[in-house]
N, C-alpha and C positions, 0 to 999 in steps of 0.2 A: 116307368110314367114317368114324363116329364114334372119339374117343378118348377111354381114360380119364384124368380132372382125376387128377393126383396129389394127395396128401393130405399138408398141411401139418402136423408139431407142434413142439413147442418145443424146442429146440436141435434139429432135423431136417439133419443134412448136406445135403440138396436142398432143403432150404427154397429155395422161389423158383420151383423146375422145374412147370413146368405141363405134363399133357397125356404124359407119360414115362411113366407107371406100370410100362409092357411093362419099359423100360429100368433102372429106378430097380431095380425087383425083380430083373433079373436081375444089375445090381452087388452090390445089398447080398448076392445069394446067394453072389457070389464072391469078397466081399472076406474071410472067411475062409481061403480057400485059394486064393489069385489064380493065373493064368499068368501067360507074360510080357507078353502082348499082348492087347489091345482094342480095336475097330475102330470108333466112334461114327459111323456113316455115315446122312448127312440134311441138306437143306436149312439154310442158315444159317441162325439166330435162332430158333431151337429147344430154345437152355438149353445149347448146348454146352460151353462154358468151367464154368456151371456145375455140370452132371453130372460133369464132369472134376475138379473141384474135391471136389468131395462124395466123388467114391470114393475121390481122392488121402487125404480127410481120414481114411475109413477104414480106409487102408492103415498108418499113420502114426500115426492115434491110438492110445495106450496100450489105451484101452478101446473100441476100433473105432469110434470116429466117434459121438463124443459131443455133439459139436457146440458145447462148454464149454470145454472146454480152452484153454491154451493152444495146441497141434498146432492143434488145429482152426482156430483164430483166425485161427492166422496161414497153415495150409493155404489157407483159407477167403478169406482178404483178398490172395492171391498172393504172401507173402515167404516163404516156406518154402525153407530153402537146398537140402531134398530133394524137393521140386516143382521143376523144371523145365520152364518154358513156351516152348518154342520156335517160332518166328513166321519165316516165310520172308524173306529181307531183298530180293526183286524180285519181280516180275510171277509169279516159280513158285518152289517150293519146288527150291534147286538143289543138284549135286551134292555144293558147299560147305557147302550147309546140312546135306545127309545126312551129310557128313562130320563136321559138328560133334553132330550126333545120336550116332554113331559113339564121338567122344569121351568125350562125357558118360556114356555108359552103360556105360564100360568104369571112372569114376573109383566109389568107394566113399561109401555114403551121410555124410554129415557127422555127423547125429545120432545119427538110427535106426540100424534093422535092413534097412532099402531104400530106396530112391529110386523117385519118380515121371516121367516123362519124360514129356510132354504135345504132340504133334507135331502143329501145326495144320496145313489146306490140302493134305492129303496128294492131291486128285486131282489137283494140278497138278506131282506130284512123278514124271514120267513119265521124264524123263533121271536122274533121282534112283535110283529103283527100285531096280538091283542093288545100291547101297549101301546103302541100308537093308533088301535083304531078306539079305544077309548077318549083319549083329545081328542080325535078329531070328529066323532058322535056329541062332544061335552065342549066345543070350542069356544076359546077365550073371544070375547064381541073383539076386540083389539090385534087381535094375532089374524095374520093371514099365511099360511103353510104353500112352499111352493115345494113340492117333491120331485125327485127326479131316478128314470129307471129306465134300465134299457130297455127291458121287457116287462109284464105284469104276468108272474107266475100265479097257477091258482090258487097257492094257500094268501094270496095279497088281494084277489078277487072283491073280498069285503071291504077291504081298506082302501081300494081304487075306486069302490062307487058311490062312496064318501066324496069324493072328489069330482072339479071340473076337468075332464081330459082332455089334453091337446097333444095332440098325436104330432110326431115329428116324422120326416119322409126321407132318407137318405136321398143325396140330389142322384139324377140318373146322370151318365159320364159327360153329353152334350151340356148339360146344363153350369156342370162345375168347369168343364174346358171353357165356358164363355164367359162362367165367372174368372177364372186367372186369367183368362186374354185382357178381359177388363181391370186386372189388378196389373198389367206391367210384363207378363210372361208371354212367350213369342207362341206359336198356335201348336208347334210342334212337342215342346214342350211341356204346354197345357194341357192335351194330348195325354202325354204319357201318365205323367200326376193323374190325372181324373181317373184313366183306368187302372191305376196303383191304388189310388185313396179308398175304393169302395165307396164313395158316395159324399165321404165326411170332407168338408169344407177344410176344418181345423188339419187335417193328416196331410191332405193338400198343401197346405199353405207351409208345413213344416218339413213335408218332403222337398219343399221348392228349393230349400238353402240344404238340401242333403245330396250331397257331390258323390255318394256312392252307390245310392238307387238302381243304376243300374248293374253294379256290378252282384250286388247281393240277389235282386231275382236272376242275374246269369248264375248264381251259387244252386238257388234252388231249381234251378230247370236241367242243371248241367248233375242229377243227382243220380239220373236213371245209368245215365253211361259211366258212371263213378262206382256204383256199387258191383262188389267182384261176388259177391256169395257169401264173403266171409265175417266173422263180426266185429277182427278189428279194424276192418274200412268203414262195418256203419256205425263203431264206438267213433272214429275220430272223424267221419263227415258231421255226426250229430254234434260232435262240440265244436265243430266249424263250422254249423249253421247257428249254432246257440250263439255264441260270440258274435256274429255280426248279427243278431238283432240286437243286443247287447250294446254293439257300438251303434246300431240306430237310433241309441237313443240322444246322442250327443245333442244334435237341432235342439230338443227340446229341455238339456238341461243348461243350455244357452238362453234361451227365453225363461225359463225358469229363474238364472241367476237375473238377468234383467227385468224381470219383474218386481224380484226384492228389492232390486236396487229402486223403481219405479215408485213401491210403498213407501220404501224409507224416505223416499224425495216430498211423496205427496204426506207423510206423518209429520213431516220435518215443517212442510208449510201452515199446519192445524196448530204448528208449537208443541206435536207429541214426540214424546224422548222413546227412539225405537221403534220397532213396526210393531203397530199392536197386534197379537196373536200370532207374534213372527213361527211357535213352533207348529201351531195350526196350520200353515201357510205350508212351513217345510214338511210338515207330515201328507199333506196333501198332492204335494209338490212330489216326493219319494209314490206314494200310491200312483200318482199318474206316470209316471216313468213305469210304474210295473206295467201297468195297460199297455204302453206305448210299444213294450216289447213283447208282451203276448198279441197285439194288436201286429205287429210285425213278424211274429211268428206264425197268425191265423191267416195274414197276405201269401207268408211263403209258402205257407200249404196250398193255399189255392194255384200258386204260380206252379207247385210239384206235381198236383191235380193235372193240371192243364197240361202239363210235359206226357201225362200217363195219356190223357185224352186224344191227344194230338196223335201218337202212335197207334190209337183205335180203329184207325180211317184206314190202315192199309194192313191192319191185322186178320189171320187166318184165323175160324170160329174157336180154335184151341187158347190161342192167345190172347185174342177175344175176351174170354171168359180170367182169365189171368189178370189182362189190365183192366178189366172191368171190378174185379175184388181189390188190387191195387187202390182206383181211384176211391172205392167205399171204405179202407182203410185210413185212409189222407182224410175223409170226409170225418169220418170218426174221429178220429186225433184232434182234428181241430174244436169240433163241438167237448171233445173231453177238455181244453184248456179251460173250459169255465167253470171247472171243478178247483183250480190251483194245482193240478199235480206237480211233482218236480219234472220240470221240461226234458233236462237231458235224458232223464229212462226212458220219458216218452218218446223221444226222438228217436232211441236207439233202438228201442220195441219197434218203430214205426218201420225202420229203416232194416233190421233185420228179415221183416216179414217181405219187405219190397227189393230184398235180395233176392228172395226166391223166385222174381220175375225178369226177365231176359230183359237188358237196357236198349 
């Protein structure tokens, strides 16, 4: 399904948000008389942080989100004291994390008439849901929550029902390629990036600076022909694939270093010593790098599944069944990534299974 491209104007607090016009329109309309909680629901990489900060700027700015004033600049830079971004400390949003959200919700704004609390990874908050639910059912009048979730599991349906749902959708390849072309990327490269990014503008932009994308995709496509039925080759190839996914985080690491430099410069502009909440920023960056590696593994598995599907068009009935089982095993491995498995062992087990399928 095609997704509209967001229009970016000078001073727009949603600048950089691509393909989420419906969400942006909804939040612009809501900013004048906001309710207590909004839920941004959609896969990662669609500009969630930029959307949340843009909405927060509209809520805190004296002019409703001019994009130019001191308030907007600090909100959009992530350094305004009345916008608190809560990140999970571990593999999931814990009861302790939720208790911190409750504590923050009870405080008064430090500068303006309201505060905004942004909570990431709500989909991981299964155990913490009852704690969050109580706060959402009895909200403080001067606090607006912006919750973000990749999806809404059944356990969190009640929490989600207390929020205004704002659905975010991956971009169709054609729309994403058009956005990349508008940013100066040539048509052939834009099409390649759009296909590899899975509908995520953030991923596509990072991949644009990744000179090894084609080699990594070729590595995954080569797996069927390199497996020889032995566990040794499967283990070596699994290690090679995991190393390539780890190497793929380098563009993100560069961006993170630039982010810290920009935050330090912004803090210096406002006379602050050091970057406020630097440890929290660095912890969030580490989680983003882990997520990027997992996304890279998921993208690689999709390429691998495609390699086996390509073989199905020329297969006899017996081999067709084996290839179908191979694709199913690869898809199962992709779904398993959400449970934070030991990635190397998972890849080794998968490749051992695939070793039984002729390349």
